[in-house]
Residue, then its C-alpha position, 0 to 999 in steps of 0.5 A: m627348859t633352856k629358855r627358863k634358864i637364860q631368863s634366870l641369868q643376870p646381864s652381867d652373867l651373860r656378859q661374862r659368858a659371851e666374853e669367855l666364848v670370844r676368848k675361847a675362839g682365839r680371835d684378836l679383835s684388835v687387829m680386825p680391819v676397821e671396815n670389817v668392824y663397821r660391817l659387823v656392827q651394821e649386820l648386828e643392828v639389822h639383826q636386832i631390827e629383825l628380831n624386834l619385828q619378829n617379836e612384834e609378829l609373834r605378839k600379834i599371832q599370840q593375840e589372835l590365837e587368844v581371840s580365836r581360843d576365846e571364840y572357839f570356847e564361846l562357840y563350843d559352850f553356847a552351841p545349840t547342840g550338846y558336845l561331849t568327850l567320852e572315855p571308851s567306858g562312857i565316862i564324860l571327860n568334857a561337856n559344853l554348857r548346852t549338854a549341861m542344860l539338856l541334862e539339867m545338871e551343873r557342868a562340873s558335876l557332869i565330868h567323870t559321870k557315866l553318860s549311861y546314867f542318863i540313858a533310859p534303862a531299856e536303851t542302855e544296851a543300844f547305847s553300849l553297842h553304839l560305843q562299840q561301833v564308834l571305837a571299832d572303825e573310823a566312821t561316824h555312827t548315830c543312834e536315837l534313844q530315849m534319855r532321862k534328865h537329872r531331874g527325871t524328865m524323859f526326852y529323845a536324843r540323837l547321838e552322833s559320835v566319832g572316835t579319836r586316837d592317841a599318839e600310838g594310834n589307839k582309840n582312846q576317846c569318843r567325841t559325841a554330839l547330843i541333839d534333842i529330838t523330842e519335838r521331831k519324835q512328837a511330830e512323827e507320832d502325830l503324823r503316824h496317828a493321823y496316818e492311821q486315822l486316814w487309813v481307817l477312814t479310807r478303808e471305811l470309804k472303800e467298803k462303803e463305796e463297794k456297798e453302794r456299788k453293789q446296791f446300785a448295780g442291783e437296783l440298775h439291773e432290777e429296775f431297768g431290767q424289769s422295765l425293759t422286760s415289760l416293754m419287750l412283752d408289750l411289744a410282743w403283744v402288739s406284734r401278735r395283735l397286729s398279725t391278726m389285722p388285714s395286711s396293708s402297707s400300714r401294718t407292714a410299716i408298724q411291724a417293721k417299727i416294732t421289730s426295730m424297737v425290739g432290737l433297740v430294747d435288746q441292745t438297751g438291756d445288754a447295755v444295762r447288764r454291762m453297766a451293772s457288771s462294770i459297777r459290781p459284777s453279780v458273779l462276784d457276790d453269787l459265785g465268788l472270786v475265782a468265777a469273777l476272775e474267769w468272767l473278767a478274763q472272758e470280758c477282756q478277750a471279747r472286748s480287746g481280742i487279747r487272749s486271756e486265761v486264769v491259772l489257779g493254784p491247787q489250794v484256791a480252786d474251790k476256796e471261798f475268800p472273805e468279802a474284803q479280800s475278794t473285792t480287793l483282788f477283783r478290783i485290782a485285777q479289773e484295774l490291771s486288766t484295763n491297763v493291759m487293754r489300753h496301754s500294753q499292746a499285748s496279745e496275751m494276758r494271764i491272771s494267776l491266783s495262788e497261796e504262798g505260805e500265809w500269803l494270797v498272791l494275785s499276778v497279772k502278766d502280759n507279753g506287751i511292750g512293758v511299762a517303764q519304771s518312770s511310769i510306775d513311780h510317776p506321782k500322777s500314775f493314779g491307777i497304780l497308786g490306787i492299786r497299791e492303796r487297796a493292797s495296803l488297806l488289807g496289809g498287803e503289798c504291790t510289785i510291778v515290774g516291766k521289761p521293754g519288749k517282754g511285757t509287764t508283771a504285777t504281783i499283789r500279796l495279801p496276808 
């Protein structure tokens, strides 16, 4: 206000006011020494030059501010992200050109329009909650929701908002970044669809693999078993016929050879049975999951010397399970017990099977050295990855916890 008043005065008026101030000061300039006058004049000239330099600097600063302001508005308007300023009620106070393009509406028409007008009806509650959170604290809040353009086209958007305060410290506005994430959502949907297809394919491959294992184990047991049985009978027949022949060194040698062949046939038969059982134990198909787990514990103890036991919950002792569940749990128990024998250095192993609510729970626990978390999470831990994959195919989950010196516990839960 003072500046405008001084500018409105004429030079003659300024002169009169200056002379009046000098008279009121009561100074007699006529008696001032000449050297003081010269010094005063010099100081006035220096002061005038300083004022000129300051004015020039101020003009440069003003020009730079105008350039910066223009650059800011260009960046604001043509940014790839939409920017809005909202009232606490959601009314748009300001918006850049990108926002107008996203919403397909003139920027002037956007002002004083509620942003909720562009929110899909099913998302309005989420948007209201978003505004409440922004105005409640100092943090930046985000939400993803479906929005509707002015012409009706639907798209997905991400809102990133932070509240601002007025001079009294009250939250009075909301600054929001509006980002179109439709392509990302579509990519996520495509990925989800591909994952579902992969899940179905993997499950079918697992089922096909088990069927082939079952068929191959049966054929291996039957074909080789029958051949070995026939060979054993033939050797027994030869041995009996040989016993009726007169005693001689040749007869003794032949009899020793036959005895050796009988032993080899027995060993081969045992090997075939082990191979068939490892491929697909017949006890799993004939007697069910519980019997198969007990057979597995006996095999582990016989092969490794690790004392193994099976503990059953009261609900599962005499229960029959669907083939998919039985096969999955047995294969997981088989993989876990193999890991125990190979890596745990344990002396005891316990396999537990129980029901907890609507979950069927299998647990394999040992008292070995304990697996490290880095090994559990390692991307090349294919055994653990396979266990988790088998559980997930039936909607289940797998948890493995290892404690150094206290062993490892693996828990599988299937619905």
